[in-house]
N, C-alpha and C positions, 0 to 999 in steps of 0.2 A: 550510501547515504539515504537513498530513496527507501530502501527496505527498512532502515532504522526509523525513519519518520513514520512509515506505515505501521510498523510494530508499536511505536509509541502511541499513535492515535488509536490503534485497535485496543491497546491496554486501557486507555482512558475510557473507552466505550465497553470495557469488560468483555471483549471478544478476542479469541485466540486467532493467530494467523491461520492455523489449521482449519478452524471452523469457517473463517472467511473464505479460504480457498474452496472448501467444500460447498458453501452456500453459493459461490459465484461460478461453480463448475470448473474450477481450475484444477490441474493435477497437484498432487502433494508436493510441497516444497517449491512450487512454481514462483511464488512471490519472493522467496529468499534469493532466487537467481537474479533478481533485479539489482543486486549490489554490483553485479558484473556486466549486465546488459540492460538496455532500456526496453521497457515493454511497449507494445503497440499502443496507439492512442485509444483504441477501443478497450483494451484491458485496463488502462489507466483510468478511463472514464468509469468503468464498472466499479473499480475500487473507490474512486472518489465519491461516487453516488452511494455506495455501501456505507462509507464512513461519514457521509453527509458533509463533505468538504469540497472545495474547488480543486481542480487539477493544478491551478497555479499555486495553491497552498502546498500541495504535495511536492511540487517541483522547486519551490523557492528555497534558497540556501538559508540555513539557520544562522543567526548572528552569533559569531564566536568572539568571545572577549579575551 
């Protein structure tokens, strides 16, 4: 779910996950692994700053109807 939220936010900002990983110095496909494991607080902070959103926003569950 975290990966999907990051992917959605990146698309809204017209940035690919690949470009974001490169800009942040992450290895290729690093963020996609966040579907299965939680990143460190440091990595999550880097992504939230890059996307200009709070960590809380990244971690909150989406309302499902």
